[in-house]
C-alpha positions in Angstrom: 0.0 0.0 0.0 1.1 3.5 -0.8 2.7 4.9 2.5 1.0 8.3 1.9 -2.4 6.6 1.5 -1.7 4.5 4.6 -0.9 7.5 6.7 -4.0 9.3 5.3 -6.3 6.4 6.3 -4.7 6.2 9.7 -5.3 9.9 10.3 -8.9 9.7 9.1 -9.5 6.8 11.4 -8.0 8.7 14.3 -10.2 11.7 13.6 -13.3 9.6 13.2 -12.6 7.9 16.6 -12.1 11.3 18.2 -15.4 12.5 16.8 -17.3 9.4 17.9 -16.0 9.6 21.4 -17.0 13.3 21.6 -20.6 13.1 20.5 -21.9 13.7 24.0 -20.4 17.2 24.2 -21.1 20.7 22.7 -18.4 23.4 22.7 -18.4 26.9 21.4 -17.0 25.5 18.1 -19.4 22.6 17.8 -23.2 22.9 17.5 -25.9 20.5 16.4 -28.5 21.1 13.7 -32.0 19.6 13.3 -31.3 16.0 12.3 -28.1 15.6 14.4 -28.0 14.3 18.0 -25.8 14.1 21.0 -25.5 10.6 22.6 -24.4 10.1 26.2 -21.2 8.2 26.9 -23.0 4.9 27.7 -25.5 5.5 24.8 -28.4 5.5 27.2 -29.8 8.9 26.3 -29.9 11.0 23.2 -30.5 14.8 22.7 -31.8 16.4 19.5 -34.8 17.9 17.7 -38.1 16.0 17.7 -41.8 16.4 16.9 -44.2 14.9 19.4 -47.1 12.7 18.3 -48.9 14.1 15.3 -47.4 17.6 15.7 -45.1 19.1 13.0 -43.5 21.6 15.5 -39.9 21.0 16.5 -38.5 20.9 20.0 -35.1 20.1 21.6 -35.5 17.2 24.0 -33.8 14.2 25.6 -35.0 10.6 25.1 -34.0 7.1 25.7 -31.5 6.1 23.0 -31.6 2.3 22.9 -35.3 1.6 22.6 -37.4 1.9 19.5 -40.3 3.7 21.1 -39.2 7.3 21.4 -39.8 8.4 25.0 -39.1 12.0 25.8 -37.9 12.7 29.3 -37.0 16.4 29.1 -37.9 19.3 26.7 -36.0 22.6 26.5 -38.2 24.9 24.5 -41.5 23.3 25.5 -43.3 26.7 25.4 -41.4 28.0 22.3 -41.5 25.5 19.4 -39.9 26.0 16.0 -41.9 25.7 12.8 -39.7 23.8 10.4 -36.3 22.2 10.6 -34.1 25.3 10.7 -33.3 25.0 14.4 -29.7 25.0 15.8 -28.5 24.2 19.4 -25.2 25.8 20.3 -23.2 27.7 23.0 -23.2 31.4 22.4 -20.4 33.9 23.2 -21.7 34.4 26.7 -21.5 30.7 27.5 -25.2 30.1 27.4 -26.9 27.2 25.8 -29.3 28.5 23.1 -31.8 27.3 20.6 -31.8 29.4 17.5 -34.4 29.6 14.7 -32.2 30.1 11.7 -35.2 31.1 9.4 -36.4 33.8 11.7 -33.0 34.8 13.0 -34.4 34.5 16.5 -33.4 32.9 19.8 -36.3 30.8 21.0 -34.7 29.5 24.3 -31.5 29.9 26.4 -30.2 29.0 29.8 -29.6 32.5 31.2 -26.5 31.8 33.3 -24.2 34.7 34.2 -21.0 32.6 34.2 -19.2 31.8 31.0 -19.4 28.1 30.2 -16.9 26.0 28.3 -19.0 23.0 27.3 -22.3 21.3 27.5 -22.3 17.5 28.0 -25.1 14.9 28.0 -24.5 12.5 30.9 -25.6 8.9 31.0 -28.0 9.8 33.8 -30.0 11.9 31.3 -28.8 15.1 32.7 -27.6 17.9 30.3 -24.9 19.8 32.1 -23.1 23.2 31.4 -19.5 23.1 32.7 -17.4 26.2 33.5 -13.7 26.5 32.7 -11.4 24.4 30.6 -12.6 20.8 30.3 -15.3 21.5 32.9 -12.7 22.1 35.7 -14.8 25.0 37.1 -17.8 22.9 38.0 -21.4 22.8 37.0 -23.1 26.2 36.3 -26.5 24.8 34.9 -28.1 21.4 34.6 -31.4 20.2 33.1 -32.1 18.2 36.3 -32.7 21.6 38.0 -35.5 22.4 35.4 -37.6 19.2 35.0 -40.6 19.0 32.8 -43.0 16.1 33.3 -40.5 13.3 34.0 -38.6 12.4 37.2 -35.5 10.4 36.3 -33.5 8.5 39.0 -31.6 11.0 41.2 -33.7 14.0 40.1 -35.2 16.0 43.0 -38.6 17.2 44.0 -38.3 20.0 46.6 -36.5 23.2 47.3 -32.9 24.5 47.3 -32.9 26.7 50.4 -29.7 28.4 49.4 -30.9 29.7 46.0 -34.7 29.4 46.3 -34.8 27.1 43.3 -37.8 24.8 43.4 -37.8 21.4 41.7 -41.3 20.3 40.5 -42.9 18.4 37.6 -45.5 19.9 35.2 -47.6 17.8 32.8 -47.7 18.2 29.1 -50.9 19.8 27.6 -51.5 16.8 25.5 -49.5 13.9 23.9 -48.9 16.1 20.8 -48.1 19.3 22.8 -45.3 19.3 25.5 -46.0 22.9 26.5 -46.7 23.5 30.2 -50.0 21.7 31.2 -52.4 22.4 34.1 -51.1 19.8 36.5 -48.0 20.1 38.7 -46.4 17.8 41.3 -44.8 19.7 44.1 -43.3 19.1 47.6 -45.3 21.2 50.0 -43.0 22.5 52.7 -44.2 22.4 56.3 -43.1 20.7 59.5 -43.9 17.4 57.8 -43.4 17.8 54.0 -45.8 16.1 51.6 -46.1 15.6 47.8 -49.2 17.2 46.3 -50.5 17.2 42.8 -52.1 20.6 42.0 -54.5 21.5 39.2 -53.8 25.1 38.3 -52.3 27.3 41.0 -53.8 25.9 44.2 -56.5 23.2 43.6 -55.3 20.0 45.3 -56.0 16.8 43.3 -54.2 14.2 45.4 -51.6 14.0 48.2 -48.9 11.6 49.2 -47.5 11.8 52.8 -44.1 10.5 51.8 -42.2 11.7 54.8 -43.8 9.5 57.5 -44.4 5.7 57.3 -43.6 2.5 59.0 -40.7 0.3 58.0 -41.9 -2.2 55.4 -41.5 -5.9 56.1 -40.1 -8.0 53.3 -43.5 -9.6 52.6 -45.3 -6.2 52.3 -43.1 -4.8 49.6 -44.9 -4.3 46.4 -43.4 -4.1 42.9 -42.6 -0.4 43.1 -40.4 -1.1 46.1 -38.6 -3.9 44.3 -37.7 -1.5 41.5 -37.4 2.0 43.2 -35.6 3.0 46.3 -37.2 6.2 47.5 -35.5 8.5 50.0 -35.9 12.0 51.5 -33.4 14.8 52.5 -34.2 17.7 54.9 -31.3 19.9 56.1 -30.3 23.5 56.2 -29.3 23.6 52.5 -32.2 21.7 50.8 -35.3 19.6 51.3 -36.3 17.1 48.7 -37.5 13.6 47.8 -35.9 11.4 45.2 -35.2 7.8 44.2 -32.7 5.5 42.8 -33.0 2.2 40.9 -32.3 -1.0 42.8 -31.0 -2.5 39.6 -29.1 0.2 37.7 -29.4 -1.7 34.4 -33.2 -1.3 34.4 -34.9 1.4 32.3 -37.5 2.7 34.8 -38.9 6.1 35.4 -42.0 8.0 36.6 -43.9 10.9 35.0 -47.0 13.1 35.4 -49.3 12.6 32.4 -51.7 15.1 30.8 -54.6 13.8 33.0 -52.8 14.4 36.3 -51.8 10.8 37.0 -48.3 9.9 38.4 -47.2 6.8 36.5 -44.3 4.5 37.2 -43.1 2.4 34.2 -40.3 0.0 33.4 -39.1 -1.2 30.0 -39.4 -5.0 29.3 -39.5 -4.9 25.5 -42.3 -2.3 25.9 -43.2 0.2 28.6 -45.1 -1.6 31.4 -47.0 0.5 34.0 -46.5 -1.1 37.4 -47.9 1.6 39.7 -50.2 4.6 39.3 -51.5 7.4 41.5 -54.4 7.8 41.8 -55.2 4.0 42.0 -58.7 4.2 43.3 -61.4 6.8 44.3 -60.0 7.2 47.8 -56.8 8.8 46.5 -58.8 11.9 45.4 -58.0 14.8 47.9 -60.7 15.2 50.5 -62.9 12.5 48.9 -65.0 12.2 52.1 -64.6 15.8 53.3 -63.4 17.1 56.7 -63.4 14.4 59.4 -64.4 11.8 56.8 -62.7 8.5 56.3 -62.4 6.7 52.9 -62.1 2.9 52.7 -62.4 1.4 49.2 -62.4 -2.1 50.7 -65.2 -1.7 53.3 -67.6 -4.0 51.4 -70.2 -1.2 51.2 -71.7 0.6 48.2 -70.2 3.9 49.4 -66.6 4.1 50.4 -67.0 7.1 52.8 -67.6 6.9 56.5 -67.0 9.3 59.4 -64.1 9.2 61.8 -64.9 7.9 65.3 -67.0 10.4 67.2 -68.3 12.1 64.1 -71.4 11.8 61.8 -72.4 13.2 58.4 -73.1 16.9 58.2 -75.8 16.2 55.7 -77.4 12.8 55.8 -79.4 13.5 52.7 -76.3 14.3 50.6 -74.5 11.4 52.2 -77.2 9.0 51.0 -76.7 10.4 47.5 -73.0 9.5 47.9 -71.9 13.1 48.2 -69.6 13.4 51.1 -68.0 16.8 50.1 -69.5 18.5 53.2 -67.7 16.0 55.5 -68.7 15.2 59.1 -69.3 17.0 62.3 -69.1 16.0 66.0 -71.9 13.7 67.2 -72.3 15.6 70.4 -71.3 19.2 70.0 -72.5 20.1 73.5 -70.2 17.5 75.2 -66.8 18.8 76.0 -63.6 16.9 75.1 -61.4 18.9 77.5 -60.6 17.1 80.8 -64.0 15.4 80.7 -63.3 11.7 80.5 -62.3 11.9 76.8 -59.9 9.5 75.1 -58.7 8.2 71.8 -60.0 5.7 69.3 -57.6 4.0 66.9 -58.0 4.0 63.1 -55.7 1.4 61.8 -53.5 1.4 58.6 -54.5 5.0 57.9 -53.2 7.5 55.4 -52.6 10.3 57.9 -54.6 13.6 57.5 -53.2 16.6 55.6 -50.1 17.8 57.4 -50.2 21.4 56.2 -50.9 22.7 59.7 -49.8 19.7 61.8 -47.2 19.8 64.6 -44.2 17.5 64.7 -42.5 16.4 67.9 -39.2 14.6 67.8 -38.0 11.9 70.1 -41.3 11.0 71.9 -42.5 7.5 72.8 -46.0 6.5 71.8 -47.2 7.1 75.3 -45.6 10.5 75.5 -47.1 11.4 72.1 -50.6 10.5 73.5 -50.0 12.6 76.6 -48.8 15.6 74.5 -52.1 15.5 72.6 -54.3 14.8 75.6 -53.0 17.8 77.6 -53.9 20.2 74.8 -57.7 20.5 74.5 -57.3 21.7 70.9 -55.5 18.5 69.8 -57.9 16.4 67.6 -55.7 13.5 66.7 -52.1 12.1 66.8 -49.9 9.4 65.3 -46.5 8.1 66.2 -43.9 6.0 64.4 -42.6 4.7 67.7 -43.1 1.0 68.7 -42.9 -0.3 72.2 -40.9 2.0 74.4 -38.8 3.4 71.6 -38.7 7.2 70.8 -39.5 8.5 67.4 -41.6 11.0 65.5 -44.9 12.2 66.9 -47.4 14.2 64.8 -50.4 16.1 66.2 -53.4 17.8 64.5 -55.4 20.8 65.8 -58.0 21.5 63.0 -59.8 19.9 60.1 -58.8 16.3 59.8 -58.8 16.2 56.0 -58.0 13.4 53.4 -57.9 10.4 55.7 -58.2 6.9 54.1 -57.5 3.3 54.9 -54.8 1.6 53.0 -55.6 -1.7 51.3 -55.2 -4.9 53.2 -52.4 -6.1 50.9 -50.0 -3.4 52.1 -51.1 -2.4 55.7 -47.5 -1.3 56.4 -48.0 1.7 54.1 -50.2 3.3 56.8 -50.0 4.4 60.4 -52.3 4.1 63.3 -54.2 7.3 63.7 -55.7 8.1 67.2 -58.7 10.3 67.0 -59.9 12.2 70.1 -63.5 11.3 71.2 -65.8 12.3 74.0 -66.5 10.1 77.0 -69.8 8.8 75.6 -68.3 7.7 72.4 -65.4 6.1 74.2 -67.7 4.0 76.4 -69.8 2.9 73.4 -66.7 1.8 71.5 -65.4 -0.3 74.4 -68.8 -2.0 74.8 -68.9 -2.8 71.1 -65.4 -4.2 71.2 -66.3 -6.6 74.0 -69.3 -7.8 72.1 -67.2 -8.5 69.0 -64.7 -10.5 71.1 -67.6 -12.6 72.4 -68.8 -13.3 68.9 -65.3 -14.4 67.9 -65.2 -16.7 70.9 -68.6 -18.2 69.8 -67.2 -18.8 66.3 -64.1 -20.5 67.5 -66.0 -22.6 70.1 -68.5 -23.7 67.5 -65.8 -24.9 65.1 -64.1 -26.9 67.9 -67.5 -28.3 69.1 -68.5 -29.2 65.5 -65.2 -31.0 65.1 -65.7 -32.9 68.4 -69.2 -33.9 67.4 -68.1 -35.1 64.0 -65.4 -37.3 65.7 -68.0 -38.7 68.1 -70.3 -39.4 65.2 -67.7 -41.2 63.2 -66.6 -43.3 66.2 -70.1 -44.2 67.0 -70.9 -45.4 63.5 -67.7 -47.5 63.5 -68.6 -49.1 66.8 -72.2 -49.6 65.7 -71.2 -51.3 62.6 -69.1 -53.8 64.6 -71.9 -54.5 67.0 -74.2 -55.0 64.0 -77.0 -53.0 65.6 -80.5 -54.0 66.7 -83.6 -54.6 64.7 -85.8 -51.5 64.6 -88.0 -52.4 61.6 -91.1 -53.1 63.7 -90.6 -50.5 66.4 -93.2 -47.8 66.5 -91.1 -45.7 69.0 -88.2 -45.5 66.6 -90.3 -44.4 63.6 -88.7 -41.5 61.7 -90.4 -39.1 59.4 -88.1 -39.0 56.4 -89.2 -38.8 52.7 -88.2 -41.8 50.6 -86.7 -41.0 47.2 -86.5 -43.0 44.1 -83.1 -42.8 42.3 -82.8 -39.6 40.3 -83.2 -35.9 40.8 -85.5 -34.3 43.4 -88.7 -32.9 41.9 -88.0 -29.5 43.4 -84.7 -29.2 41.5 -82.7 -29.0 44.8 -79.0 -29.9 44.6 -78.2 -33.0 46.6 -75.3 -35.3 47.5 -76.2 -39.0 47.5 -74.3 -41.5 49.6 -74.5 -45.0 48.2 -73.7 -48.1 50.2 -71.3 -50.5 48.5 -72.8 -53.8 47.3 -69.9 -55.6 48.9 -70.7 -54.0 52.3 -71.6 -56.4 55.2 -74.1 -53.8 56.5 -77.7 -55.0 56.3 -81.1 -53.3 56.2 -81.3 -53.1 60.0 -77.9 -51.5 60.4 -78.7 -49.1 57.5 -81.9 -48.0 59.3 -80.0 -47.5 62.5 -77.6 -45.2 60.8 -80.5 -43.3 59.2 -82.2 -42.7 62.5 -79.0 -41.6 64.3 -78.0 -39.1 61.6 -81.6 -37.8 61.3 -81.6 -37.0 65.0 -78.1 -35.4 64.9 -79.0 -32.1 63.2 -76.8 -29.0 63.6 -76.5 -25.7 61.5 -72.8 -26.3 60.9 -73.3 -29.9 59.7 -74.8 -31.0 56.4 -78.5 -32.1 56.8 -79.9 -35.5 56.0 -82.7 -34.9 53.5 -83.9 -38.5 53.0 -82.9 -42.0 52.2 -83.6 -44.6 49.4 -84.2 -48.3 49.9 -85.1 -49.7 46.5 -84.2 -53.3 45.8 -80.6 -53.8 46.9 -79.9 -50.0 46.8 -79.0 -48.3 50.0 -78.6 -44.5 49.7 -78.6 -41.4 51.9 -79.5 -38.0 50.5 -77.6 -35.0 52.0 -77.1 -31.2 51.3 -74.1 -28.8 48.0 -70.5 -30.6 50.0 -69.3 -33.7 48.1 -65.6 -34.5 47.9 -64.2 -34.5 44.4 -63.2 -38.2 44.4 -66.8 -39.1 45.6 -68.6 -36.8 43.1 -66.4 -38.0 40.1 -65.4 -41.6 40.9 -67.9 -42.6 43.5 -65.0 -43.3 46.0 -65.9 -42.5 49.6 -63.7 -42.6 52.7 -63.3 -40.7 56.0 -61.2 -38.2 54.0 -64.4 -37.3 52.1 -66.0 -36.1 55.3 -62.8 -34.1 56.0 -63.5 -32.3 52.7 -67.0 -31.4 53.9 -65.7 -30.1 57.2 -63.1 -27.9 55.3 -65.9 -26.3 53.3 -67.8 -25.5 56.5 -64.6 -23.9 58.0 -64.1 -21.7 55.0 -67.8 -20.7 55.1 -67.5 -19.6 58.7 -64.3 -17.7 58.1 -65.7 -15.8 55.1 -69.3 -15.5 56.2 -70.4 -16.8 52.8 -72.0 -20.0 51.5 -70.0 -22.0 49.0 -72.8 -22.8 46.6 -74.2 -19.2 46.5 -70.8 -17.5 46.4 -70.4 -14.9 43.6 -67.5 -12.6 42.8 -67.6 -9.8 40.2 -64.1 -10.7 38.8 -64.4 -14.4 38.2 -66.8 -17.4 38.3 -64.9 -19.5 40.9 -66.7 -20.9 43.9 -65.7 -20.1 47.4 -63.0 -22.8 47.5 -61.4 -21.4 44.3 -61.6 -17.8 45.5 -60.0 -18.7 48.8 -57.2 -20.6 47.1 -56.5 -17.8 44.7 -56.3 -15.3 47.6 -54.0 -17.7 49.6 -51.4 -18.1 46.8 -51.5 -14.4 46.0 -50.7 -13.5 49.6 -54.1 -11.8 50.1 -55.7 -14.4 52.4 -56.9 -11.7 54.8 -59.3 -10.4 52.1 -61.4 -13.5 52.5 -62.1 -13.0 56.2 -65.5 -11.8 57.5 -65.0 -8.2 58.8 -66.5 -9.3 62.2 -63.6 -11.7 62.7 -61.0 -9.5 60.9 -61.5 -6.6 63.4 -61.9 -8.5 66.6 -59.4 -11.4 66.6 -55.7 -11.8 66.1 -55.2 -12.2 62.3 -52.6 -14.9 62.8 -55.2 -17.2 64.5 -57.9 -16.4 61.9 -55.5 -17.1 59.0 -54.5 -20.4 60.8 -58.2 -21.5 60.8 -58.4 -20.6 57.1 -55.2 -22.6 56.4 -56.7 -25.6 58.2 -59.9 -25.3 56.0 -57.7 -25.2 52.8 -55.8 -28.3 54.0 -59.1 -30.1 54.5 -60.4 -29.4 50.9 -57.3 -30.4 49.0 -58.0 -32.2 45.8 -56.2 -35.5 46.6 -57.6 -37.4 49.6 -54.2 -38.5 50.8 -53.1 -34.9 51.2 -56.0 -34.1 53.6 -55.3 -34.4 57.4 -57.2 -36.8 59.6 -59.9 -35.5 61.8 -57.7 -36.1 64.9 -55.0 -34.0 63.3 -57.5 -31.3 62.5 -58.5 -31.1 66.2 -54.8 -30.9 67.2 -54.3 -28.1 64.7 -57.3 -26.2 66.1 -56.6 -26.5 69.8 -52.8 -26.0 69.7 -50.8 -23.2 68.0 -47.6 -25.3 68.3 -48.6 -27.7 65.6 -46.8 -26.8 62.4 -49.2 -26.5 59.5 -48.1 -27.6 56.0 -48.8 -25.4 53.0 -52.1 -26.4 51.4 -52.3 -27.6 47.8 -54.9 -26.9 45.2 -58.5 -27.6 46.4 -61.0 -29.9 44.7 -63.5 -28.3 42.3 -61.0 -25.5 41.5 -62.7 -24.7 38.2 -64.7 -21.7 37.0 -68.4 -22.4 36.8 -70.5 -21.6 33.7 -72.0 -18.1 33.5 -75.5 -19.6 33.7 -74.6 -21.3 37.0 -73.1 -18.2 38.6 -76.0 -16.1 37.4 -78.4 -18.4 39.2 -76.6 -17.6 42.4 -76.0 -13.9 42.1 -76.9 -11.8 45.1 -79.6 -10.0 43.2 -81.6 -13.2 42.9 -81.2 -14.6 46.4 -80.7 -13.0 49.8 -77.2 -13.1 51.2 -76.4 -15.7 53.8 -75.9 -14.7 57.4 -72.9 -16.0 59.3 -75.0 -17.5 62.2 -73.4 -20.0 64.5 -74.8 -22.0 67.5 -73.3 -23.5 70.6 -74.0 -27.1 71.5 -73.7 -27.9 75.2 -72.8 -31.5 76.0 -74.6 -33.0 79.1 -74.1 -36.3 80.8 -77.0 -38.8 80.7 
C-alpha cells in the first residue's frame, strides 16, 4: 500500500474515533442542527430535535436512545416551538446554551447563566450539564435536572434548594402532541412534615402523598414499586427534597405526570409496562370524604365514605346520595372533650390527615405522644412511628382532619395508626362494642371446635355400631322416623343434593342401615350437612344430603373418611368468610368459594377473605390459621388431607406446624349460567350464624 495513503487512512480513522468519542459534548466551536443528535457516553440517552405525536412543530429534547419507542424525558423549548427544521442548538459567546431559529434569525430558548461556560455535556443519567472553565474544571453552572418537565428520572429531585430558592417540581404536558406547560404540577409542600401534592392550576389539590412518614416495610409487604425503586428524603439547612434510585441500575425505569394528572411508574421490558399509578382508586382523590371523613375502598359497602370515630355526616341526605363533600361533624357538640373523660379511638392502617398545619415532635415515645395531645384540649388526633418504648416522630393535629383513608389490606405497612380524640360517651360505646365482638369471635371458634368434636364422636359411634351389627328396629313404632323416601334420580324441586350410596360388597344389612338413618336424622346442627332423606329400593341403600361432596366421591364414587374431611373444610371456609360456597359470587371471576379462597391464599391476600366481624376482633394470625386448616381439608387429593384427629390438634394447639395447602377440589370456573343463578340480586345473602351445642351427661 502507498505509504502516503496508509498515513492518510490512519489519520482519518483517528479523527473519526475522536469525533465518535466526543458526540456527548457541545463546545463553542461545535453545535448541532436539526437532524443531528448528542448521545451520552454509555449510549443510554440522546438529545436532539423532535416532533411529538402528530405535531409538526420542532422541540429540543432528551429521550432514551436504545429503545425503538421514542420516550421524551425532558424538553428545553416546551413553550417556544420551532416551525420547520431550521433549528440550531449551540453555545453562544456568553457561554449560554441557546436554541436558534435560523429562518427567523431569532433565539427561542436559552439557559440565562451569568458565568461563562466552556462546554455542555449529556451525561448517562439523562442530565444535560453546562460546565465552567477548561474541560469543565470550574464545575457545574447549569443542569437540566434543575429544570424538570413532566418526568422524574432517577436521582432527580422534587423539593427546594434553600440556598438559591430554586424549586424542583414536575408539570404535565398539555397533550400527547403538545409538550407545553400543562395544568397539573407535582410539588413538595414544605411544612413541618413535607408532603407531595398534585395541584391543578395554582392551588387546587388533586391528590396527596404523605411520603415523609411511614412504617418500615416488612419483606412480605413490599410491592413491585419497592422492588424497582428505592425512595428517600433529605431535609437539612441547604435543601429539602424527595428522590429515588433504581435498585437495579441496568433497568430502564422512570416516573412521570401525564396530561390527565396521574403519576405513572413504568419499566421497560420490550415495551413500557406500568407497574404503579396514582391515583389508583377513588379514595386517593383529595378530600374524597370531606373534613373528618374516612375513605375505605375495601369496606364492602356501596359507598366508600364513613366518618371518623365520634363524628357523623353533616348532611345525611347528601351522604345517602354519595356526596360526602360537606364532610362530618361531632356527634355531640355540646359535650366537651377537655378534661371530661375523653380518650382516643384507633384508626388502623391510615393515610394520615393533611399535614399542612400539623405539629411535629421529635424523640417522643408512643405514650408521651398520647400525653402531649391529651394535655392540649385543641388537639384532635395524633400518630406516632414509635413502637414499644422506643422514641420516634410524633405528629399532632389541631384543626380539620382532611383526606384520611385506609390503605388496602395487601399493604397495611403503608399506613400508620391514627388516634382520634372522642368524648366520654363515644369512648364507652366503643369499648362495649369491642367486648361484644370479642364474644362473637369466641362463639365462632368454640362452634368450630365443638363441631369437630361432634363429628369425631359421630364417626366413632358409627364404626362401633357397625361392629356391633346394631339392633332390629324395623317393627318399632317408637323409633319411627319421618323422612321422605326418594327414588333414584333428581329431586322434583330441583334442589342440589349429595347421594351417599352403600357399596354392594358391604356387610351392613337393612337393619344397620336403618339404625344409621335414625341416628343421623336426630343429629341435626346448623354447621353440619343435613340428611334430607334415604332410598331403599331393591338392593340399593342411599342417603341424601345437602351442596358438600368431595371430588373423588362426586367424580369416581370413592368414599372414605377423607371425604368427610372435605365437607368439614368447606364449613370452616364458610365460617371464616361469612359466605355460602354454593351461593358464592364474585364480580371478577366465576370461581366458587374454594377457588376464590385458594386464589387469595397463593397471591398472599388471604386476609381479604375474612369476615369483617372476625377481621376486626381477633388476632389475624389465629384467623389465618383457621383458614389454612380449612384449605388443608379441601385439598383435591384425599391422601393430602389431614385426619380429623390431626385437625383437632391443629385447632386447639398453636404449636402444631401446618403444611402449605395444595390446590383444592373443584378448582374450576363455573358456567356463566350457574353463577348467574346464584348472584346476590336473585337470592338473599347468607348470614354467618353459629350456634353453641352444650354436652350434658346422661
